[in-house]
C-alpha positions in Angstrom: -24.1 -57.3 -53.3 -27.3 -56.1 -51.5 -29.4 -53.5 -53.4 -30.1 -51.9 -50.0 -27.6 -50.0 -47.9 -28.4 -48.9 -44.4 -26.8 -46.4 -42.0 -27.8 -46.4 -38.4 -27.1 -43.4 -36.1 -28.7 -43.5 -32.7 -32.5 -43.8 -33.2 -32.3 -43.0 -37.0 -32.0 -45.5 -39.8 -31.0 -44.3 -43.3 -32.1 -46.7 -46.0 -30.6 -46.3 -49.5 -31.9 -48.0 -52.5 -28.7 -48.5 -54.5 -29.2 -50.7 -57.5 -27.4 -49.3 -60.5 -28.1 -48.1 -63.1 -31.5 -46.6 -62.1 -32.5 -48.1 -58.7 -35.4 -50.0 -60.3 -37.1 -52.6 -58.0 -37.4 -56.2 -59.0 -39.0 -58.9 -56.8 -35.8 -59.8 -55.0 -35.1 -56.1 -54.2 -38.7 -55.6 -52.9 -38.2 -58.6 -50.6 -35.0 -57.1 -49.2 -36.7 -53.7 -48.7 -39.6 -55.3 -46.9 -37.3 -57.1 -44.5 -35.4 -53.8 -43.8 -38.6 -51.8 -43.2 -40.1 -54.6 -41.0 -36.9 -54.7 -38.9 -37.0 -51.0 -38.5 -40.7 -51.1 -37.4 -40.0 -53.8 -34.9 -36.7 -52.4 -33.4 -37.6 -50.5 -30.2 -34.4 -48.5 -30.4 -35.2 -47.0 -33.8 -37.6 -44.1 -34.1 -37.2 -42.6 -37.6 -36.3 -43.8 -41.0 -35.0 -42.0 -44.1 -35.5 -43.6 -47.5 -33.4 -42.3 -50.5 -31.8 -43.4 -53.7 -28.1 -44.1 -54.5 -26.4 -41.8 -57.0 -27.6 -38.4 -58.0 -29.9 -39.0 -60.9 -32.5 -41.6 -59.7 -34.5 -41.9 -56.5 -36.4 -44.8 -58.0 -38.1 -45.4 -61.4 -40.3 -48.1 -60.0 -40.8 -51.6 -61.4 -37.7 -53.2 -63.1 -39.0 -53.8 -66.7 -35.9 -55.7 -67.6 -36.5 -58.1 -64.8 -40.1 -58.4 -65.9 -38.9 -59.3 -69.4 -36.7 -62.0 -67.8 -39.6 -63.5 -66.0 -40.5 -61.5 -62.9 -44.3 -61.3 -62.7 -45.8 -57.9 -62.2 -48.4 -59.5 -59.9 -45.8 -61.7 -58.2 -44.8 -61.9 -54.5 -43.2 -58.6 -53.5 -42.6 -59.8 -49.9 -43.6 -58.3 -46.6 -44.9 -54.7 -47.1 -45.8 -55.2 -50.7 -44.0 -53.4 -53.5 -40.9 -51.6 -52.1 -41.6 -53.0 -48.7 -43.4 -50.0 -47.3 -46.7 -49.2 -48.8 -48.5 -52.2 -47.4 -46.5 -52.8 -44.3 -48.9 -53.1 -41.4 -48.6 -51.2 -38.2 -45.8 -48.9 -39.4 -46.2 -46.5 -36.5 -42.9 -44.7 -36.9 -42.1 -41.6 -39.1 -40.6 -42.2 -42.5 -39.0 -39.4 -44.5 -38.5 -39.8 -48.2 -35.4 -37.8 -49.5 -36.1 -37.8 -53.3 -32.7 -37.1 -54.9 -33.7 -37.5 -58.6 -36.2 -39.2 -60.8 -39.2 -40.7 -58.9 -41.7 -42.2 -61.3 -44.2 -45.0 -61.4 -43.6 -47.3 -58.4 -40.8 -45.0 -57.2 -43.3 -42.1 -56.8 -45.6 -44.6 -55.0 -42.8 -45.5 -52.7 -42.3 -41.8 -51.9 -46.0 -41.4 -51.3 -45.8 -44.1 -48.7 -43.5 -41.9 -46.5 -44.9 -39.4 -44.0 -42.9 -36.5 -45.3 -41.2 -35.9 -48.7 -38.1 -33.7 -49.3 -37.1 -33.2 -52.9 -33.8 -32.1 -54.5 -34.4 -29.2 -56.8 -33.6 -31.3 -59.9 -36.1 -34.1 -58.9 -38.8 -35.0 -61.4 -41.9 -37.1 -61.1 -44.4 -39.0 -63.2 -46.8 -41.8 -63.3 -46.1 -43.2 -66.8 -47.9 -46.5 -66.4 -50.6 -45.4 -68.7 -48.2 -45.3 -71.6 -47.2 -49.0 -71.1 -50.8 -50.2 -70.9 -51.0 -50.7 -67.1 -52.2 -48.9 -64.0 -50.4 -47.1 -61.2 -52.6 -48.9 -58.7 -51.3 -47.5 -55.4 -51.0 -44.0 -56.8 -54.6 -44.3 -58.1 -55.7 -44.9 -54.5 -53.4 -42.4 -52.7 -52.9 -39.4 -55.1 -56.5 -38.1 -55.3 -56.5 -38.0 -51.5 -53.3 -36.0 -51.3 -53.6 -33.3 -53.9 -56.6 -31.8 -55.8 -58.7 -34.5 -57.5 -58.5 -33.0 -61.0 -54.7 -32.6 -60.8 -54.3 -36.1 -59.6 -56.5 -37.4 -62.4 -54.6 -35.4 -65.0 -51.3 -36.9 -63.8 -52.7 -40.4 -63.7 -54.5 -40.2 -67.1 -51.7 -38.5 -69.1 -48.6 -39.8 -67.4 -46.9 -36.4 -67.9 -43.7 -35.4 -66.1 -43.7 -32.6 -63.5 -40.9 -31.0 -61.6 -40.2 -30.4 -57.9 -41.7 -26.9 -58.0 -45.0 -28.2 -59.3 -44.9 -31.0 -56.7 -44.4 -28.5 -54.0 -47.2 -26.2 -55.4 -49.7 -29.1 -55.1 -48.5 -30.0 -51.6 -47.0 -33.3 -52.7 -43.6 -32.5 -51.2 -42.8 -30.6 -48.0 -39.6 -28.9 -49.1 -37.3 -28.4 -52.0 -33.6 -28.4 -51.3 -30.4 -27.9 -53.3 -29.0 -31.4 -54.1 -26.0 -31.0 -51.8 -28.3 -30.0 -48.9 -31.0 -32.7 -49.3 -29.6 -35.3 -47.0 -28.4 -32.8 -44.4 -31.9 -31.5 -44.1 -33.4 -35.0 -44.0 -31.1 -35.9 -41.1 -31.9 -32.6 -39.4 -35.6 -33.3 -39.6 -35.0 -36.9 -38.6 -33.2 -35.8 -35.4 -36.0 -33.5 -34.6 -38.5 -36.3 -34.9 -36.2 -38.8 -33.0 -36.2 -36.4 -30.1 -40.0 -36.4 -29.9 -42.4 -38.8 -28.2 -42.6 -42.1 -30.0 -45.8 -43.3 -28.5 -47.5 -40.1 -29.6 -46.2 -40.6 -33.1 -47.5 -44.1 -33.1 -51.0 -42.9 -32.0 -51.0 -40.2 -34.7 -50.2 -42.6 -37.4 -52.8 -45.1 -36.3 -55.4 -42.5 -36.0 -54.7 -41.0 -39.4 -54.8 -44.5 -41.1 -58.0 -45.5 -39.2 -59.8 -42.2 -40.0 -58.9 -42.1 -43.7 -62.1 -43.6 -44.8 -64.2 -43.0 -41.6 -66.7 -40.5 -40.6 -65.4 -38.1 -37.9 -67.6 -39.3 -35.1 -67.0 -43.0 -35.9 -63.2 -42.4 -35.7 -63.6 -40.4 -32.5 -65.7 -43.2 -31.0 -62.9 -45.8 -31.7 -60.4 -43.5 -29.9 -62.6 -42.9 -26.8 -63.6 -46.5 -26.6 -60.0 -47.7 -26.5 -60.3 -49.5 -29.8 -57.0 -48.2 -31.3 -54.1 -50.1 -29.6 -51.5 -47.3 -30.0 -53.8 -44.7 -28.4 -54.7 -47.1 -25.6 -50.9 -47.7 -24.9 -50.2 -43.9 -25.0 -52.9 -43.0 -22.5 -51.6 -45.5 -20.0 -47.9 -44.8 -20.5 -45.1 -43.3 -18.5 -44.5 -40.9 -21.3 -48.0 -39.4 -20.9 -47.2 -38.7 -17.3 -43.8 -37.4 -18.2 -45.2 -34.9 -20.6 -47.5 -33.4 -17.9 -44.7 -33.4 -15.3 -42.3 -31.7 -17.7 -44.8 -29.0 -18.5 -45.5 -28.4 -14.8 -41.8 -28.3 -14.0 -41.0 -26.1 -17.0 -38.4 -28.5 -18.4 -37.9 -30.5 -21.6 -39.5 -33.9 -21.4 -37.5 -37.1 -21.5 -39.3 -39.6 -23.7 -38.7 -43.3 -23.1 -41.3 -44.8 -25.3 -42.8 -46.6 -22.3 
């Protein structure tokens, strides 16, 4: 039985990590997740993905320590996209929503951090407990200090303490907190909103954000104006760019084709 379940509805793909008891990720599961996210990225008919966990208790606790004890190497081959299939997947230029329906710790929190928006159930809880097992939350050490205040990020990394959805929201780590029975409805509502938008613009936004993360402002702007970012170059020469202008002039809703 596959540890990943998918549900496709129009331009939206729901991806559920469903590996009882806790949705932990071993090497084999990471490979499957990478293939799913890669296929989503490469499918021109799909525009938005939702990633969530099966059951009501765990989103994902990260690395499967039982599998590690049985021989899975922590520095092994995680497959395309790295651990969880998303955080190192190149050219992921489509929106991804994480619907955190329970515990998200270690690599599970890193998986959520790889999404573009995070919705959390009100009972969700978070931690980076790697410090307690003598290892490092490598992806979180890179990402977290750029997402929330530095001193808070360092506290969470250095202590491994747990924090709840309210605190995650207070630091801007999650977009919204929902009652558990409303989480997926809201995720799909948001996904439908995004799916109705201009996919070429989304691609350009995501590439610009990635490119500019460690760049000076003017250097990033120069790469845009000199047509050095592929998605921006495609957008500026697209039918959708013209459609947006026409729709505005004609006072109607645009019809986006992704071309």
